[in-house]
C-alpha positions as CSV (number, residue, x, y, z in Angstrom):
1,M,-30.7,153.7,-32.6
2,N,-32.3,150.3,-33.5
3,L,-35.0,150.2,-36.2
4,S,-38.1,147.9,-35.8
5,V,-40.5,147.5,-38.7
6,I,-44.1,146.6,-38.3
7,I,-45.8,145.5,-41.5
8,L,-49.6,145.4,-41.5
9,A,-50.8,142.5,-43.6
10,A,-54.0,141.3,-41.9
11,G,-56.6,142.6,-44.3
12,Q,-58.8,140.2,-46.2
13,G,-59.0,142.4,-49.3
14,T,-62.6,141.6,-50.2
15,R,-62.4,143.7,-53.4
16,M,-59.7,141.5,-54.8
17,K,-62.4,138.8,-54.9
18,S,-59.9,136.1,-54.2
19,S,-59.3,133.2,-51.8
20,L,-55.7,134.4,-51.5
21,P,-54.7,136.9,-48.8
22,K,-54.5,140.3,-50.5
23,V,-50.8,140.7,-49.8
24,M,-50.1,137.4,-51.6
25,H,-51.1,138.9,-55.0
26,R,-48.0,139.5,-57.1
27,I,-46.2,142.5,-58.5
28,A,-43.5,141.4,-61.0
29,G,-44.0,137.8,-60.0
30,T,-43.3,138.5,-56.3
31,P,-46.0,138.7,-53.5
32,M,-46.7,142.3,-52.5
33,L,-45.7,141.5,-49.0
34,E,-42.3,140.4,-50.1
35,H,-41.6,143.7,-51.8
36,V,-42.2,145.5,-48.5
37,Y,-40.2,142.9,-46.6
38,Q,-37.2,143.5,-49.0
39,R,-37.4,147.2,-48.4
40,S,-37.3,146.5,-44.6
41,L,-34.1,144.5,-45.1
42,E,-32.6,147.2,-47.2
43,L,-33.2,149.7,-44.4
44,G,-31.2,147.4,-42.1
45,A,-34.1,146.8,-39.8
46,D,-33.0,145.1,-36.6
47,D,-36.3,143.2,-36.3
48,I,-39.4,142.9,-38.5
49,H,-42.9,142.1,-37.3
50,V,-45.6,141.0,-39.7
51,V,-49.2,141.4,-38.4
52,Y,-51.3,138.9,-40.2
53,G,-54.9,137.6,-40.0
54,H,-57.0,136.5,-43.0
55,G,-55.4,133.4,-44.7
56,G,-52.6,133.5,-42.2
57,E,-51.4,129.9,-42.5
58,H,-51.1,130.2,-46.3
59,L,-49.3,133.5,-45.8
60,R,-46.8,132.0,-43.4
61,E,-46.2,128.9,-45.5
62,T,-45.6,131.0,-48.7
63,C,-43.2,133.3,-46.9
64,S,-41.6,130.7,-44.7
65,D,-38.1,132.0,-45.5
66,F,-38.9,135.5,-44.1
67,K,-36.9,136.3,-41.0
68,V,-39.7,138.0,-39.2
69,D,-41.8,137.8,-36.0
70,W,-45.3,136.7,-37.1
71,V,-48.0,138.3,-35.1
72,L,-51.6,137.2,-35.3
73,Q,-54.4,139.8,-35.2
74,K,-57.4,137.6,-34.4
75,A,-60.0,140.3,-34.6
76,Q,-59.9,143.0,-37.3
77,L,-60.4,146.1,-35.1
78,G,-58.5,148.7,-37.0
79,T,-55.0,149.8,-37.9
80,A,-54.1,151.0,-34.3
81,H,-55.2,147.7,-32.9
82,A,-53.1,145.9,-35.5
83,V,-50.0,147.8,-34.6
84,Q,-50.7,147.2,-30.9
85,Q,-50.4,143.4,-31.5
86,A,-46.7,143.9,-32.3
87,S,-45.6,147.1,-30.5
88,P,-45.1,145.7,-27.0
89,K,-42.4,143.4,-28.4
90,I,-40.3,146.4,-29.6
91,D,-37.7,148.0,-27.4
92,A,-38.9,151.4,-26.1
93,D,-35.8,153.2,-27.3
94,S,-36.1,151.8,-30.9
95,V,-37.6,153.7,-33.8
96,A,-40.8,151.9,-34.9
97,L,-41.6,152.2,-38.6
98,V,-45.2,151.2,-39.7
99,L,-45.5,149.9,-43.2
100,Y,-48.3,148.3,-45.2
101,G,-48.2,144.9,-47.0
102,D,-50.4,146.2,-49.8
103,V,-48.2,149.2,-50.6
104,P,-45.5,147.4,-52.5
105,L,-43.6,150.1,-54.5
106,I,-42.4,152.2,-51.5
107,K,-38.7,153.1,-52.0
108,T,-35.9,152.5,-49.6
109,E,-34.6,156.0,-49.9
110,T,-38.0,157.5,-49.1
111,L,-38.2,155.4,-45.9
112,K,-34.6,156.3,-44.9
113,T,-35.5,160.0,-45.2
114,L,-38.6,159.5,-43.0
115,V,-36.7,157.4,-40.3
116,K,-33.9,160.0,-40.1
117,K,-36.5,162.6,-39.0
118,V,-37.1,160.7,-35.8
119,S,-33.5,160.9,-34.7
120,D,-34.2,163.9,-32.5
121,N,-38.0,163.8,-32.4
122,N,-40.8,161.6,-31.4
123,I,-42.7,161.2,-34.6
124,A,-42.5,161.6,-38.4
125,L,-45.2,161.1,-41.0
126,L,-45.0,160.3,-44.7
127,T,-47.4,162.6,-46.7
128,V,-47.9,163.1,-50.4
129,D,-49.4,165.8,-52.6
130,L,-52.1,164.5,-55.0
131,D,-53.7,166.3,-58.0
132,D,-57.0,164.7,-56.9
133,P,-57.0,164.2,-53.1
134,T,-60.7,163.0,-53.0
135,G,-61.2,160.4,-50.3
136,Y,-57.9,161.0,-48.5
137,G,-57.2,162.4,-45.1
138,R,-56.0,166.0,-45.5
139,I,-52.9,167.3,-43.7
140,V,-53.9,170.5,-41.9
141,R,-51.1,172.8,-41.0
142,D,-50.5,176.0,-39.1
143,G,-47.7,177.5,-41.1
144,D,-45.3,174.6,-41.5
145,K,-46.5,172.7,-38.5
146,V,-48.9,169.8,-38.8
147,T,-51.9,170.3,-36.5
148,S,-54.2,167.5,-37.5
149,I,-55.4,165.0,-40.2
150,V,-59.0,165.6,-41.3
151,E,-60.7,162.8,-43.1
152,H,-62.4,163.8,-46.4
153,K,-65.9,163.3,-45.2
154,D,-65.2,165.5,-42.2
155,A,-63.3,168.2,-44.1
156,S,-64.7,171.7,-44.6
157,E,-65.0,173.2,-48.1
158,N,-61.7,175.0,-47.7
159,Q,-59.9,172.0,-46.2
160,R,-60.9,169.9,-49.3
161,Y,-58.7,172.2,-51.4
162,I,-55.7,170.8,-49.5
163,T,-53.7,168.5,-51.7
164,E,-51.3,167.2,-49.1
165,V,-52.7,163.9,-47.7
166,N,-51.8,161.2,-45.2
167,T,-50.2,158.0,-46.5
168,G,-50.5,156.1,-43.2
169,I,-46.8,155.4,-43.1
170,L,-45.1,156.8,-40.0
171,A,-42.0,156.4,-37.9
172,L,-41.8,157.2,-34.2
173,R,-40.1,156.2,-31.0
174,A,-41.5,152.9,-29.9
175,G,-42.0,154.0,-26.3
176,Y,-44.0,156.9,-27.4
177,L,-45.9,154.7,-29.9
178,N,-47.1,152.4,-27.0
179,E,-48.0,155.5,-24.9
180,C,-50.2,156.8,-27.7
181,L,-51.8,153.4,-28.6
182,S,-53.0,153.1,-25.0
183,K,-55.0,156.4,-25.4
184,I,-56.7,155.7,-28.7
185,D,-60.4,154.8,-28.5
186,N,-62.9,153.4,-31.0
187,N,-65.5,156.1,-30.6
188,N,-66.2,156.3,-34.3
189,S,-68.8,155.1,-36.8
190,Q,-66.8,152.0,-37.6
191,G,-66.0,151.1,-34.0
192,E,-62.3,150.7,-34.9
193,Y,-59.0,151.9,-33.5
194,Y,-57.4,154.2,-36.0
195,L,-53.7,154.8,-36.2
196,T,-54.2,158.2,-37.6
197,D,-55.5,159.3,-34.2
198,I,-51.8,159.3,-33.1
199,I,-51.2,162.6,-35.0
200,A,-53.8,164.5,-32.9
201,L,-52.5,162.9,-29.7
202,A,-48.9,164.0,-30.6
203,V,-50.0,167.6,-31.3
204,A,-52.0,167.7,-28.1
205,D,-48.8,166.5,-26.3
206,G,-46.8,169.4,-27.8
207,N,-44.9,167.2,-30.2
208,Q,-44.1,168.5,-33.6
209,V,-45.0,166.1,-36.3
210,F,-42.2,166.1,-38.9
211,T,-43.0,165.0,-42.5
212,A,-41.3,163.6,-45.5
213,Q,-42.6,162.9,-49.0
214,P,-41.9,160.3,-51.7
215,E,-40.4,161.3,-55.0
216,N,-43.4,159.8,-56.8
217,S,-47.0,159.3,-55.6
218,F,-47.2,155.7,-56.8
219,E,-44.7,154.8,-54.1
220,V,-47.5,155.1,-51.5
221,E,-50.4,153.8,-53.5
222,G,-52.2,150.9,-51.9
223,I,-53.8,148.0,-53.8
224,N,-57.4,147.1,-53.1
225,D,-58.6,145.5,-56.3
226,R,-57.2,144.0,-59.5
227,K,-57.4,147.2,-61.5
228,Q,-55.0,148.9,-59.0
229,L,-52.8,145.8,-59.1
230,A,-52.5,146.0,-62.8
231,K,-51.8,149.7,-62.7
232,L,-48.9,149.4,-60.3
233,E,-47.6,146.3,-62.2
234,R,-47.2,148.5,-65.3
235,I,-45.6,151.3,-63.3
236,H,-43.1,148.9,-61.7
237,Q,-42.3,147.2,-65.1
238,Q,-41.7,150.6,-66.7
239,E,-39.3,151.6,-63.9
240,M,-37.3,148.3,-64.3
241,V,-37.1,148.5,-68.1
242,E,-36.0,152.2,-67.9
243,L,-33.2,151.2,-65.6
244,L,-32.0,148.7,-68.2
245,M,-32.1,151.3,-70.9
246,L,-30.1,153.7,-68.8
247,Q,-27.5,150.9,-68.5
248,G,-27.2,150.7,-72.3
249,V,-29.8,148.1,-73.3
250,S,-32.1,148.8,-76.3
251,V,-35.7,147.9,-75.8
252,A,-38.1,147.8,-78.8
253,D,-41.1,148.8,-76.6
254,P,-40.7,149.3,-72.9
255,A,-44.4,148.7,-72.4
256,R,-44.1,145.1,-73.8
257,V,-41.4,143.6,-71.6
258,D,-42.0,141.9,-68.3
259,I,-39.3,141.4,-65.6
260,R,-40.3,139.0,-62.8
261,G,-37.1,138.6,-60.9
262,D,-33.5,139.8,-60.8
263,V,-32.3,140.6,-64.3
264,K,-28.9,141.8,-65.4
265,I,-28.3,142.7,-69.1
266,G,-25.0,144.0,-70.6
267,S,-24.7,147.0,-72.9
268,D,-25.6,147.1,-76.5
269,S,-28.0,144.2,-76.1
270,F,-31.5,144.4,-77.7
271,I,-34.8,143.2,-76.3
272,D,-37.7,142.9,-78.7
273,I,-41.4,143.0,-77.8
274,N,-43.3,140.6,-75.5
275,V,-40.2,139.1,-73.8
276,I,-40.6,137.7,-70.3
277,F,-37.7,137.4,-67.8
278,E,-38.3,135.3,-64.7
279,G,-36.1,134.6,-61.7
280,S,-32.4,135.2,-61.8
281,V,-31.3,136.0,-65.4
282,E,-27.9,137.2,-66.5
283,I,-27.4,138.3,-70.1
284,G,-24.1,139.6,-71.5
285,C,-23.3,142.4,-74.0
286,N,-24.4,142.5,-77.7
287,V,-27.1,139.9,-77.2
288,T,-30.3,140.0,-79.2
289,I,-33.5,138.6,-77.6
290,G,-36.3,138.1,-80.2
291,A,-40.0,138.7,-79.8
292,G,-42.0,136.5,-77.5
293,C,-39.1,134.7,-75.7
294,V,-39.4,133.5,-72.1
295,I,-36.2,133.3,-70.2
296,T,-36.1,131.8,-66.7
297,N,-33.2,131.4,-64.3
298,S,-30.6,131.3,-67.1
299,K,-27.2,132.7,-68.2
300,I,-26.6,134.0,-71.7
301,A,-23.1,135.1,-72.6
302,D,-21.9,137.9,-75.0
303,G,-22.8,138.0,-78.6
304,C,-25.7,135.5,-78.6
305,T,-28.8,135.6,-80.7
306,I,-32.0,134.2,-79.3
307,K,-34.6,134.2,-82.1
308,P,-38.3,134.7,-81.5
309,Y,-40.5,132.5,-79.3
310,S,-37.8,130.5,-77.7
311,V,-38.3,129.2,-74.2
312,I,-35.1,129.0,-72.0
313,E,-35.2,127.6,-68.4
314,K,-32.3,126.9,-66.1
315,A,-29.9,126.8,-69.0
316,V,-26.4,128.1,-69.7
317,I,-25.5,129.6,-73.1
318,D,-21.9,130.5,-73.9
319,E,-20.6,133.1,-76.3
320,A,-21.8,133.6,-79.9
321,V,-24.5,131.0,-79.7
322,E,-27.6,131.1,-81.9
323,V,-30.9,129.7,-80.6
324,G,-34.3,129.4,-82.3
325,P,-36.8,130.4,-83.4
326,F,-39.2,128.2,-81.5
327,A,-36.5,126.4,-79.5
328,R,-36.9,125.0,-76.0
329,L,-34.0,124.7,-73.6
330,R,-34.9,122.9,-70.5
331,P,-33.0,122.6,-67.2
332,G,-29.5,121.4,-67.5
333,A,-29.0,122.5,-71.1
334,H,-25.5,123.9,-71.7
335,L,-24.8,125.3,-75.2
336,H,-21.0,125.9,-75.7
337,K,-19.4,128.6,-77.8
338,N,-20.5,129.0,-81.4
339,S,-23.1,126.2,-81.3
340,R,-26.5,126.5,-82.9
341,V,-29.9,125.3,-82.0
342,G,-32.6,125.9,-84.6
343,N,-36.4,125.7,-84.8
344,F,-38.4,123.1,-82.9
345,I,-35.4,121.7,-81.0
346,E,-35.9,120.6,-77.4
347,I,-32.7,120.1,-75.2
348,K,-32.7,118.9,-71.6
349,N,-29.7,118.1,-69.4
350,T,-27.4,118.1,-72.3
351,E,-24.0,119.5,-73.2
352,L,-23.9,120.7,-76.8
353,G,-20.2,121.2,-77.7
354,E,-18.4,124.1,-79.3
355,G,-19.4,124.6,-83.0
356,S,-22.0,121.8,-82.9
357,K,-25.5,122.4,-84.4
358,A,-28.9,120.9,-84.3
359,S,-30.9,122.9,-86.8
360,H,-34.4,121.6,-86.6
361,L,-37.0,119.2,-85.3
362,S,-35.0,117.2,-82.7
363,Y,-35.1,116.1,-79.1
364,L,-31.7,115.9,-77.2
365,G,-32.0,114.7,-73.6
366,D,-29.5,113.5,-71.1
367,S,-26.7,113.8,-73.7
368,E,-23.0,114.7,-74.0
369,I,-22.4,116.1,-77.4
370,G,-18.8,117.0,-78.5
371,R,-17.4,119.7,-80.8
372,D,-18.4,120.2,-84.4
373,V,-21.2,117.6,-84.3
374,N,-24.0,117.8,-86.8
375,I,-27.4,116.7,-85.6
376,G,-29.8,116.0,-88.5
377,A,-33.5,116.9,-88.5
378,G,-35.7,114.5,-86.6
379,T,-33.0,113.1,-84.4
380,I,-34.1,111.7,-81.0
381,T,-32.1,110.6,-78.0
382,C,-34.2,107.8,-76.5
383,N,-33.2,108.4,-72.9
384,Y,-36.1,106.9,-71.0
385,D,-37.1,103.3,-70.8
386,G,-40.2,104.0,-68.8
387,A,-38.5,103.7,-65.4
388,N,-34.9,105.0,-65.7
389,K,-32.9,107.7,-67.6
390,F,-29.8,106.8,-69.7
391,K,-27.1,108.9,-71.3
392,T,-26.2,109.3,-75.0
393,V,-22.6,110.3,-75.8
394,I,-21.8,111.8,-79.2
395,K,-18.1,112.5,-79.7
396,D,-16.3,115.3,-81.6
397,G,-16.9,115.6,-85.4
398,A,-19.8,113.0,-85.6
399,F,-22.5,113.4,-88.2
400,I,-26.0,112.2,-87.2
401,G,-28.2,111.8,-90.2
402,S,-31.9,112.9,-90.2
403,D,-34.5,110.8,-88.5
404,T,-32.1,108.9,-86.3
405,Q,-33.1,107.4,-83.0
406,L,-30.2,106.9,-80.5
407,V,-31.3,104.4,-77.9
408,A,-29.4,105.1,-74.7
409,P,-27.1,104.1,-73.2
410,V,-25.1,104.5,-76.4
411,T,-21.9,106.1,-77.6
412,V,-21.2,107.5,-81.1
413,G,-17.5,107.7,-81.7
414,K,-15.3,110.6,-82.9
415,N,-16.0,111.5,-86.6
416,A,-18.5,108.6,-86.9
417,T,-21.4,108.9,-89.3
418,I,-25.0,107.7,-88.7
419,G,-27.0,107.2,-91.9
420,A,-30.4,108.8,-92.1
421,G,-33.4,106.9,-90.8
422,S,-31.3,104.7,-88.4
423,T,-32.1,103.3,-85.0
424,I,-28.8,103.0,-83.2
425,T,-28.8,100.6,-80.2
426,K,-25.0,99.7,-80.1
427,D,-21.9,101.9,-79.7
428,V,-20.4,103.2,-83.0
429,E,-16.6,103.2,-83.2
430,D,-14.5,106.3,-84.1
431,G,-14.8,107.1,-87.8
432,G,-17.3,104.3,-88.4
433,L,-20.5,104.3,-90.4
434,A,-23.6,102.9,-88.9
435,L,-27.1,102.5,-90.4
436,S,-30.1,100.4,-89.9
437,R,-32.8,100.4,-92.6
438,A,-35.3,97.8,-93.9
439,A,-34.8,97.0,-97.6
440,Q,-37.0,99.1,-99.8
441,R,-39.7,97.1,-101.6
442,V,-41.8,98.1,-104.6
443,V,-45.2,96.4,-104.6
444,K,-46.5,96.1,-108.1
445,G,-50.2,96.5,-108.8
446,W,-50.9,98.2,-105.4
447,V,-53.9,100.5,-105.5
448,R,-54.3,103.4,-103.1
449,P,-57.6,103.1,-101.2
450,T,-60.3,105.6,-102.1
451,K,-63.1,107.0,-100.1
452,K,-66.3,105.1,-100.3
453,K,-69.3,107.0,-101.6
454,T,-72.3,107.1,-99.4
C-alpha cells in the first residue's frame, strides 16, 4: 500500500515574533520543516505534500531541494481545511499520514508503528500520556475503544483527570480521509474546520480508531515560541550526544556540546566543553577536541589533538596531527600526518606536508608545503596582489626563519634556508640560503621623544 505524507506548515507562528515562517526556525542548525521532511523520507513515502501559507516564497526558496508537492493554503481556515488542500491529490487506496512542520522531533519508528495500524483499518491516531494534560484534547474511551476527543475547555471534571491526549498526528486511508473532510463543518467559536472532528465522524461511522504512542512525549511536542524552541533544542542535543557516548566517545559535559549536522566520531575520542560541530564532520578514533572548538564540514583522522578554541572549516587533517590552540584552518587546508599547527596560525587552501610545523603567528595561504618544513613565527605567504591569487611552493626540509614574507609566485627549494626578517620575491635553489635585510645602523645622540606637558 502506498504512503502519502501531508505536512502542515502554513501557520504564521505569531508567538515566535519573527519575520520567518515558524517552520523555518532551526533545531540543531536545520529548519524544523526539514526534520519532518527527513522522517517522511525515512518512512519511504511515495509522495510528500507540504501545505504552506505565511512566508511561502521564502519557505519554498529555502527548501528548494525538497522533492515535494507544494500546496498553497491561501486562507487559514483550520487544520482540516489545510489537509483538504492536498488530500484530493492522493490516491484513494493510499495511506495518508498527517504530520506537522512544527513538531520536529517525531521518530521514524513511532510513525512506522502508527502507519502499520492502518493496514487492515481505516484510521489510526497517535496519542500520548502527559503528567499535566492541561489544555490538551482528552482521549475518551469505552474500555479500550476510543469514543471521542474532548477539548480541555469542554471536558467534565472527571474527563479532566484523563492523561491520554491527542497529538493531532493521524494516519488513515486516503479515500476515507476525503469522505470525512467533506462532512466537517466550521460550526465552532473560531469558525474553523478542525481535523480532530474526524475522530467523532469515524466513531459515528462504526470505525474503530486504533492508537499508537511515542516512546517519549517530547516527540510530539509542537513549537510555538522561542522558549519551546530552546527546550526541544536541548533535548535533541542531549539525544545526539548520548548516542556518541554509547558508541565509545567520552564527553566532558553532554549539556555543553552542540551538533548541527551529521557527525561521526570514532571510539576513545574525547570532546571537551563548548564544542560545536556543523555540517558533515568525520572524526577518527583517539582524537581529542579541546574546549571551545568549532568544526565544520571537515575530516580528522585517528590520533589527532585539536587544542582549545581552534576553528576548522572544510579542512582535512591526517593521522597524529596537532592543531592549536587558537588556530584557524580555512577551506582547502590539508594537514598531513604528524604535522603541527600552533597558536594563531591561519591556513587556507594549503598542503602542509608530513612532519612539517608552523608553531605560531603565521598566515599560510595558497601554498604547497613539503615534508619536515619548519615555518618560523610571523611568516606570511603573500598570495594576493589585489586582483589575483598566486601560489607559494616550499619543498621538503626547508627552514623558513621568523618574520619572513614569501611574495608569490615563489618557490623555496629542498633543504633551503630563509633568514629571519626576509622578504623573498625570487625562487630559492635547493640547499640555498636567502635573506634580505637592511643594514643595521646605530644613530648616535638620538633622543627618544617625550610627552609634552600641558
